[in-house]
C-alpha positions in Angstrom: 200.1 159.1 -34.2 200.4 160.9 -30.9 201.5 164.5 -31.1 202.4 166.7 -28.1 202.0 170.5 -28.5 203.9 172.7 -26.2 203.1 176.3 -25.2 206.4 177.2 -23.5 206.7 179.3 -20.3 207.0 183.0 -20.4 210.3 184.9 -19.6 210.6 188.6 -19.9 213.3 189.8 -22.3 214.7 193.3 -22.7 213.5 193.9 -26.2 209.8 193.4 -25.3 207.3 196.3 -25.6 205.6 195.6 -22.2 207.0 196.2 -18.8 207.9 192.9 -17.0 205.3 193.7 -14.4 202.5 194.1 -17.0 203.4 191.0 -19.0 203.3 188.9 -15.8 200.1 190.3 -14.3 197.8 191.7 -16.9 196.5 188.4 -18.4 197.1 184.8 -19.4 195.6 183.9 -22.8 194.9 180.5 -24.2 197.4 179.3 -27.0 194.9 179.8 -29.9 197.4 178.8 -32.6 198.3 175.5 -30.9 194.6 174.8 -30.3 193.9 175.2 -34.0 196.7 172.8 -34.9 195.4 170.3 -32.3 192.0 170.3 -34.0 193.6 170.0 -37.5 195.6 166.9 -36.3 192.6 165.4 -34.6 190.6 165.7 -37.9 193.4 163.6 -39.5 192.9 160.9 -36.8 195.9 161.8 -34.6 195.9 162.0 -30.8 197.1 165.3 -29.3 198.2 166.6 -25.9 198.4 170.4 -25.3 200.8 171.4 -22.5 200.4 175.0 -21.6 203.5 175.5 -19.3 202.7 179.1 -18.3 199.0 178.7 -17.6 199.4 175.5 -15.7 202.5 176.7 -13.8 204.6 173.7 -14.7 208.2 173.1 -14.0 210.5 171.5 -16.6 210.6 168.1 -14.9 206.8 168.1 -14.6 206.5 168.7 -18.3 208.9 165.9 -19.0 207.0 163.5 -16.8 203.7 164.4 -18.4 205.0 164.0 -21.9 206.7 160.7 -21.1 203.3 159.5 -19.8 201.7 160.6 -23.1 204.6 159.0 -25.1 204.4 161.2 -28.2 205.6 160.3 -31.7 206.5 164.0 -32.3 206.6 167.3 -30.5 205.2 170.6 -31.9 206.4 174.0 -30.8 205.2 177.5 -31.8 208.0 179.9 -32.5 207.4 183.7 -32.5 210.3 186.2 -32.6 209.8 187.7 -29.1 209.8 184.4 -27.3 212.0 182.4 -29.7 214.9 182.0 -27.2 213.0 180.3 -24.5 211.0 178.2 -27.1 214.2 176.9 -28.6 215.8 176.3 -25.2 212.8 174.1 -24.2 212.6 172.4 -27.6 216.3 171.4 -27.4 216.0 170.0 -23.9 212.8 168.1 -24.6 214.1 166.7 -27.8 217.1 165.3 -25.9 214.9 163.8 -23.1 212.1 162.5 -25.3 214.1 161.5 -28.4 211.3 162.4 -30.8 211.2 164.6 -33.9 210.5 168.3 -33.3 208.2 170.3 -35.6 208.3 174.1 -35.5 205.6 176.5 -36.7 204.2 180.0 -36.4 205.4 183.5 -37.4 209.1 183.1 -36.8 209.1 180.0 -39.0 207.3 181.9 -41.8 209.7 184.8 -41.5 213.0 182.9 -40.9 212.6 179.3 -41.9 216.3 178.7 -42.7 217.3 180.2 -39.3 214.9 178.0 -37.5 216.1 174.8 -39.2 219.7 175.7 -38.6 219.1 174.4 -35.1 219.8 170.7 -35.3 217.1 169.8 -32.8 214.4 171.2 -35.1 213.5 168.5 -37.6 210.7 170.0 -39.6 209.2 173.4 -40.2 205.6 174.4 -41.1 206.3 177.3 -43.5 202.9 177.3 -45.1 199.4 176.2 -44.0 199.4 173.7 -41.2 196.2 172.2 -42.7 198.1 171.3 -45.8 201.6 170.6 -44.5 201.3 168.9 -41.1 199.7 165.7 -42.5 202.6 165.3 -44.9 205.2 165.9 -42.2 203.6 163.4 -40.0 203.4 160.9 -42.8 207.1 161.3 -43.4 207.8 160.7 -39.6 205.5 157.7 -39.6 207.0 156.0 -42.7 210.6 157.3 -42.4 210.3 158.5 -46.0 211.3 162.1 -46.6 211.6 162.1 -50.3 208.0 163.0 -50.8 208.5 166.2 -48.8 210.6 167.5 -51.6 207.4 168.0 -53.6 205.3 169.5 -50.8 205.0 173.3 -50.8 205.3 175.1 -47.4 207.5 172.5 -45.8 211.0 172.9 -44.3 213.3 170.1 -43.3 217.0 169.0 -43.3 218.4 166.4 -45.7 221.9 165.1 -45.3 222.7 168.1 -43.1 221.4 170.6 -45.7 218.4 172.8 -45.0 215.6 172.5 -47.5 212.7 175.0 -47.6 209.9 174.7 -50.0 208.1 178.1 -50.3 204.3 178.0 -49.5 201.7 178.2 -52.1 200.5 181.7 -53.0 196.9 181.2 -52.2 194.5 182.6 -49.7 193.2 180.0 -47.1 189.5 180.1 -46.5 189.2 180.7 -42.8 185.7 179.0 -42.8 187.4 175.7 -43.8 189.3 175.5 -40.5 188.0 173.5 -37.6 187.2 175.3 -34.4 190.2 175.5 -31.9 190.6 172.5 -29.6 189.2 174.1 -26.4 188.5 170.8 -24.8 192.2 170.1 -24.3 192.8 173.2 -22.1 191.3 174.4 -18.8 189.4 177.7 -19.5 189.6 178.6 -15.8 193.4 179.0 -16.2 192.9 182.1 -18.5 192.0 185.7 -18.0 192.6 189.1 -19.5 193.3 192.3 -17.5 189.6 193.2 -17.9 187.9 189.8 -17.6 185.4 189.3 -14.8 186.5 185.9 -13.6 185.3 182.4 -14.4 185.9 180.6 -17.7 187.4 182.7 -20.4 188.7 182.2 -24.0 189.7 184.0 -27.1 188.7 183.6 -30.7 189.3 185.2 -34.1 186.7 186.1 -36.8 189.2 187.7 -39.2 192.9 187.8 -40.0 195.1 190.7 -41.0 194.4 194.4 -41.3 193.9 197.0 -44.0 195.8 199.7 -42.3 199.6 200.3 -42.2 200.6 201.7 -38.8 204.4 202.0 -38.6 204.5 199.9 -35.4 202.3 197.0 -36.5 203.0 194.1 -38.9 199.5 193.0 -39.6 199.0 195.2 -42.6 201.4 193.0 -44.6 199.2 189.9 -44.3 196.2 191.2 -46.2 192.7 190.9 -44.7 190.5 187.8 -44.6 187.2 187.3 -42.7 184.9 184.5 -41.7 181.3 184.1 -42.5 179.0 185.6 -39.8 177.0 182.4 -39.3 180.2 180.4 -38.8 181.5 182.9 -36.3 178.3 182.6 -34.2 178.3 178.8 -34.6 181.7 178.8 -32.8 180.5 181.2 -30.1 177.5 178.9 -29.5 179.9 175.9 -29.2 182.1 177.8 -26.8 179.1 178.6 -24.5 177.1 175.4 -24.8 179.8 172.7 -25.1 182.6 174.2 -23.1 180.7 176.2 -20.5 182.6 179.4 -21.3 180.7 182.7 -20.8 183.3 185.3 -21.7 185.1 185.6 -25.0 187.7 188.1 -26.2 187.5 188.5 -30.0 191.1 188.8 -30.9 190.8 190.3 -34.4 193.1 193.3 -34.9 190.0 195.2 -35.9 186.6 193.7 -35.5 184.8 196.6 -37.3 186.8 196.7 -40.6 183.7 195.4 -42.3 181.0 197.1 -40.3 178.2 195.4 -42.1 179.6 192.0 -41.3 180.0 193.1 -37.6 176.3 193.9 -37.6 175.4 190.6 -39.1 177.3 188.8 -36.4 175.7 190.8 -33.7 172.2 190.3 -35.2 172.8 186.5 -35.4 173.8 186.5 -31.7 170.6 188.3 -30.8 168.4 186.1 -33.1 169.7 183.0 -31.4 169.3 184.5 -28.0 172.8 183.4 -27.2 173.9 184.5 -23.7 177.5 185.4 -23.9 179.7 188.4 -23.0 182.5 189.4 -25.3 185.0 192.1 -26.1 186.7 193.3 -29.2 189.3 195.7 -30.7 188.6 198.5 -33.2 189.5 202.0 -34.2 187.7 205.1 -32.9 186.9 206.3 -36.4 184.8 203.2 -37.2 182.1 203.2 -34.5 178.7 204.9 -34.6 175.8 204.8 -32.2 173.7 202.4 -34.2 176.5 199.8 -34.4 177.5 200.2 -30.7 173.9 199.8 -29.6 173.6 196.5 -31.6 176.9 195.3 -30.2 175.7 195.9 -26.7 172.5 194.1 -27.3 174.6 191.1 -28.6 176.6 190.9 -25.4 179.6 193.1 -26.0 180.9 194.3 -22.7 184.2 195.9 -23.5 185.8 197.6 -26.6 189.6 198.0 -26.8 190.6 201.1 -28.8 194.0 201.8 -30.3 194.5 205.5 -29.2 198.4 205.4 -29.1 199.0 209.1 -28.3 197.5 212.3 -26.8 199.5 214.4 -29.3 197.9 215.0 -32.8 201.3 215.3 -34.5 202.2 211.8 -33.2 198.9 210.3 -34.4 199.5 211.8 -37.9 203.1 210.7 -38.1 202.2 207.0 -37.2 199.5 206.8 -40.0 196.7 206.4 -37.5 194.4 208.7 -39.4 192.4 209.6 -36.3 191.9 212.8 -34.3 191.7 213.4 -30.5 188.2 214.6 -31.0 187.2 211.3 -32.6 188.7 209.5 -29.6 186.6 211.5 -27.2 183.4 211.0 -29.2 183.9 207.2 -29.6 184.6 206.6 -25.9 181.7 208.8 -24.9 179.3 206.9 -27.2 180.6 203.5 -26.0 180.2 204.5 -22.4 176.7 205.8 -23.1 175.7 202.6 -24.8 176.6 200.7 -21.6 180.0 199.2 -22.5 183.4 199.6 -20.9 186.5 200.8 -22.7 190.2 200.1 -22.8 192.7 202.4 -24.4 196.1 201.3 -25.8 198.9 204.0 -25.7 202.5 204.0 -26.8 205.4 205.8 -25.3 208.5 206.7 -27.4 207.1 207.6 -30.8 209.5 208.9 -33.4 210.7 212.3 -32.3 208.4 212.4 -29.3 209.5 214.7 -26.5 208.9 214.4 -22.7 206.3 217.1 -23.0 204.4 215.1 -25.6 204.6 212.0 -23.4 203.0 214.0 -20.6 200.3 215.0 -23.0 199.5 211.4 -23.7 199.4 210.5 -20.0 197.1 213.5 -19.2 194.9 212.6 -22.2 194.5 209.1 -21.0 193.5 210.4 -17.5 190.9 212.8 -18.9 189.2 210.2 -21.1 186.3 208.0 -19.8 188.4 204.9 -19.9 187.9 201.9 -17.7 191.4 200.5 -18.5 194.5 201.6 -20.1 197.6 199.8 -21.3 200.9 201.6 -22.1 203.7 200.2 -24.3 207.2 201.1 -25.2 207.5 201.8 -28.9 209.3 198.8 -30.2 210.4 197.6 -33.6 208.8 194.3 -34.5 209.8 192.2 -37.5 207.8 193.1 -40.5 207.3 196.8 -39.5 208.7 200.1 -40.8 210.3 200.6 -37.4 212.1 197.3 -37.4 213.7 198.2 -40.8 215.2 201.2 -38.9 216.5 198.8 -36.2 218.1 196.5 -38.9 219.7 199.5 -40.6 221.1 200.7 -37.3 222.4 197.3 -36.3 223.6 196.2 -39.7 221.8 192.8 -39.4 218.5 191.2 -38.6 218.7 190.6 -34.8 215.7 188.2 -34.6 216.9 186.1 -37.5 220.1 185.5 -35.5 218.2 185.0 -32.3 216.0 182.3 -33.8 219.2 180.6 -35.1 220.7 180.7 -31.7 223.4 183.1 -32.8 222.4 186.1 -30.6 222.1 186.8 -26.9 219.2 188.6 -25.3 219.8 192.4 -25.5 218.0 195.7 -25.6 217.5 196.7 -29.2 218.3 200.2 -30.5 215.5 202.7 -31.1 217.0 205.0 -33.7 213.8 207.0 -33.9 214.2 208.4 -30.4 217.0 209.9 -28.2 215.5 208.4 -25.1 217.2 205.4 -23.5 215.4 202.2 -22.7 215.6 203.0 -19.0 214.0 206.4 -19.6 211.2 204.8 -21.6 210.7 202.2 -18.8 210.4 205.0 -16.3 207.9 206.9 -18.4 205.7 203.8 -18.9 205.8 202.9 -15.2 204.9 206.5 -14.4 202.0 206.4 -16.8 200.6 203.3 -15.1 200.9 204.8 -11.7 199.3 208.1 -12.8 196.4 206.3 -14.5 195.6 203.4 -12.1 196.5 204.8 -8.7 194.1 207.8 -8.7 191.7 207.6 -5.8 188.8 208.5 -8.2 189.7 205.7 -10.5 190.1 203.1 -7.7 186.6 204.1 -6.4 185.0 203.7 -9.8 186.6 200.3 -10.4 185.5 199.0 -6.9 181.9 199.8 -7.7 182.1 197.8 -11.0 183.6 194.6 -9.6 181.2 191.7 -9.9 182.9 188.7 -8.3 185.3 187.7 -5.5 187.7 186.3 -8.1 187.7 189.7 -9.9 188.2 191.6 -6.7 191.2 189.4 -5.6 192.9 189.7 -9.0 192.4 193.5 -9.1 193.6 193.9 -5.6 196.7 191.8 -6.2 197.6 193.6 -9.3 197.1 197.0 -7.6 199.4 196.1 -4.8 202.0 194.8 -7.2 201.7 198.0 -9.2 202.2 200.2 -6.2 205.3 198.3 -5.2 206.7 198.3 -8.7 206.3 202.1 -9.1 207.5 203.3 -5.7 
């Protein structure tokens, strides 16, 4: 069969944690989940077409024309809570134009399967593992027989107008059994991060989930699974040698949870003499000089650290379990070992005052950071903070949004007295204070390595100045 896979366009919405300016200018990442599904379907003998609307800058009619040329038997869409509204809007319009079954997957489907299927333009839902359920769904589409789906775990569908959801099996999928993402179906030159150097770029994952339980993050609920070090480097080798990509962002929530595995991956890269630059995320309390040195030898260029606040009370309250001194030491060691650093910070912690926000901004400026990203504290489904949002509203907003029963709106933040407008102003101020310092601009200029990187940095800087004046 022929399956089209859509990565819908981006539209800023009021409940998002980023500023509109940041979300539109700080990076365009490849749709890794869609690329995994594409590879899984190709293994089953199906033909796939990935349409990345945002990265390719496509208009709706251009997408319709391209999909009509492909003539798919089904359309796959990925539904996540924060972008559910636009995904559903495009799915409905494309289903009407193409007249093909629509299959929905990803986190919002796992969280709200009944709500997703309450939309009559969604025909099937992948509630469990795509590896197990997608072949069964496509078989049902191909044969017209749905009765077998009743016995398949992890599948959602409608039968005689009624929503049927079979819960997924309670087993842990082996990440090493998955094929590598279908990078051949997307153009790597369309993607970049705020810190990438230009040229071909991609992302990959070597583990899933997290062992920590920060109040603003949902990944602690998913458990932690990791891939074999040799399999990880096999994929990196394929990325470099078969796809000509020289820069990889390892998108694990924490690449150093298992430090010995991290060392094994780095040593394998060194032993193979694999020339690749990569970045990763971790905590400041997990690094040491020996590990950092090996990471640099293996091609690590940038480490992204979750710092969150410049106030120790805020760090303690959010279950970070780190100290400001650990932040300083980790960043200094990273810099001394020849790697760049990016710090994540959050504005609007529970009970945070304006004075404490100022402390965070000043802390960010005093640290040896090459980049910083500031977020509005936001309640995401599956987090402690979102439970407060639901309690305050009296219902699950994202469940209603996915079902098409809610309009875009600013969600309450019952943990703070600050208005959304005030938080926006503080985050905007933080970016201006950090990036528009003459000393910072001079340091960045000296590190730029390509004309593409210079153009992108200059463009973002000009937009930042205009947005904060």
